[in-house]
N, C-alpha and C positions, 0 to 999 in steps of 0.2 A: 537374649538367650533363646535358643531354639526350644520348642515345646518337646515333650516326650514323644508325641506322635511324629513330629518332624524328624527327631533323632532316629526313631524306629524306621521310618521311611528311608532315611539316609543310609542306615546300615543295610537295608534290603537292596538299595540301589548300588551300594558299594560292593555287595556280594555279587550282584548281577554282572558287574563289569570286571570282576576279578578273573585271574587265571586265563583259561582259553577264551572265555567270553570277551576278553579285552582285545583279542585279535580281530581283524576284519572278518566279518562273517559273509559267506556267499549270499547272494540275493535269492529269496524264495519265490516260487511261482504263486504262492498263496499265503494268506495270513492265518495264524492260529490265535484265537482270542485268549488273552490271559484271564485268570480268575481272580476276583477281588471280593473282599468282605468289607462292608461299611464299618467305619469306626464311630461309635456312638459319640455324640456331642462334637462332631468334627465333620468337615467336608472332605477329609482324607479317607483313603481306603487302604486295606491291608492286602498285599499281593500274596496269593497262596502258592507255595512251592511244592510241598508234599502234604498229604493227609495220612497220618499214622493213627492206628486204632489198636487198643489193647484188648485182648480177649479174656473173658471170665475173670473179671477183677473184683467181683463181689462174691462172697462164699456161697450164698444161697443160689445165686444165678449159676455158679459153677456146678452146683449139685443138680439143678434142673436141666443142665446141659449134659449130665452124665459124667462129670469129672470130679476129681478129688480137690477140694478147696484149700488144701494145705498150701503153705507159702512156697510153692515151687517157682522156678524162674519164670518171669512173665513172658508171654509171647505176643507178637504184634503182626498186624497185616496192614495193607494200604488200600486206599481208595484213590481213583483218579481225581484230579483237581476239579474237573468239570462235573463231578457228582454233586458239588455244592449247589444248594438251592437256598437263596436268601429269604428269610421270613421276618419282615419288619414287625416290631412289637405293635400290638393293637390291631393288626390285620389278620385275616384268615386267608391263607394262601392255598390255592389248588395244587394238589400233589398227584401226579399221574400214577395210577396202578401199573406196575411194570409188566412186561411180557414174560412168558414162559413159566410163571409161578401160579400156584393155587393156594399158597400158604405164606402170606406176606406179613412180616412181623415188624413191630415197633421196638425200639430200644432207646430210652432217654439217657443222655450222657452229658457230663460236664466237658466242655471243649476248651483247651488251653492253646494259645497262639504265641509263638516265639519271636522275639525281636533280635535275639543274638543266637549264634550257633557255636559249634565246636565238637571236639571229641573228648571222651572220658571226663565228663562233667561230674564233679562230686555232688552227691544229693544235697549236702548242706548248703551248696551255692546254686542249685539248679533253679530255684524260683527267681533268681536274678535275671534269668534268661526269658522269663515269661512276660509278654507285653500285655495280654488281656485274656478275658474269658467270655464264653457265651454258652447258651443252651443249644444242644444239638440232638438230632435223631440219627442213629445208625440203622437205617432201614435195611431189612434183610429178606431175601428170598429163601426162607427157611427150608423149604422142600429141596431146593437145588443145593443149598449148603450141606444138608444132611446126606443127600444122595452122593455127592462128591466125597464127603468124609467116609462114607461106608465103602467106597471104592478105592480109598487111599489116594485120592486125587486132590489137587489144590481146589479149595472151595471159593476161589475168587469170584466165580459167576454168581454166587449167593450174596456177595457183599459189595462188589465193585461194579456198579452199573449206574445209568443215568439217574440223577435226582436222588441218589441214595444217601446224601448227606445234607439234609435240611438243617439250617442253623440261623440264629439271630445275629444282629450286628455285634461286633466286639466291644466289650466294656473294658476300657483300660484299667490296669492294676492301680494306677494313680487315683481312680475314681471308686473302685469297688474292693480293692485289696485282694488277698489270696483266699482260696477256698479249701479248707481242710475238714470242715463239717458244715452241716446245714441240710435241710430237707431237700430231697430230689424225688419228684413224682411225675406220673403221667396219667392223664385221664383220656378215656375214649367215650365220646358221646356223654360227657359229664360224669362218668363213673370212674373211680380210682382203679387203675390196673397195677401200676408200679408205685411203690411207696417205701422209701428208705432214707438213709442219711449218708452224706459223703464220707463221714468218718468210718463207714463200713468198707471202704475200699481196701483191698488186700495190699495194693501198691499205690502210694500217694502220688500226686502229680509230680512232686520233686523226684521221687524215686523212678517214675516213668521216664522223665527227662534224662536222668542219669543212666538208666539201663539202655534207653534208645541210643544214647551217645556212645555207648560201648560197641554197638552194632553198626551205626551209621554216623557219618559226619553231619550233625544237625546244622541248620542254617536259618537265617531270618526268613520268615514266610512259611515255616513249617507249623502245622497245627496238629494237635493230639486229641483224639476222642478217648476219654479216660475210663470207659467201661460202663456197663449198665447193671442195675439191680435185678433181682428176681422178678418173676411173673411177666416175662415177655409173652407176647401173644399176637394173634392175627387181626388185621383190619381188612375191610372190603370197601369198594366204592360207596361213598355216602357217609362214611365214618369221619368224625372230627376228632383229632388228637390235640390235646393241650399238654405241653411239656414245660415243667417248672423246676427251677432251683432257687432256693432262698437267696435273695440278694441280686438276682438277675432277672431281666424281663422275660415273662412267659412267651412262648411261641405257640401259634395255633395253625394247624394244617388240616385241610379237608382232602380226603382221598377221592379222586375222580376217575 
């Protein structure tokens, strides 16, 4: 019998050759490297198709961003797949301070990875689509994000840039289960900056999957950054960030 990891890899491969992709593709003059996330306890990897992120999914963070934290419909944005930076547990990975910003912020988040896709997925079945979880950082050029927002322009430049999505290897659901509660925190240079519980999410992972599937056809290889708690703040070169969620390996990143 195939392992769960092999089945997930198989469903991703099946998606890749479906529809138009099954037709003969023209030859390209150059190669574009795909993005993969290691799968813990395995030699297999998870191919990344899209990175979705939910905004303002903890009430206190919504307030600090100047919004009403009532249960309004969730909103999402995306990052490019090559924003991924792999952070192996037990290692401190150098993370480059990006260009154009003078106010670079951390946001610790639970990341869910999908092994199945579809449209209009009911929330009561949505967790069946999740392959695994990890800890991630939604790094943000806050000054650029706010400037674009003030001008009523898309704030992609504040969120969707190189190395803006550090994360650890995926931990399969078969090993760690699902996450509806548990401590989530971030330290900078050993001092706690963010400290909350996953149960404080306004929209659960299951609800996020369901709501996303109403707007997009989800597919194997999609990952979802599920929102950050309050007390986001800046880091500068030399700072070390530790990002933790109970039940998942901590990731450590040094800004350079």
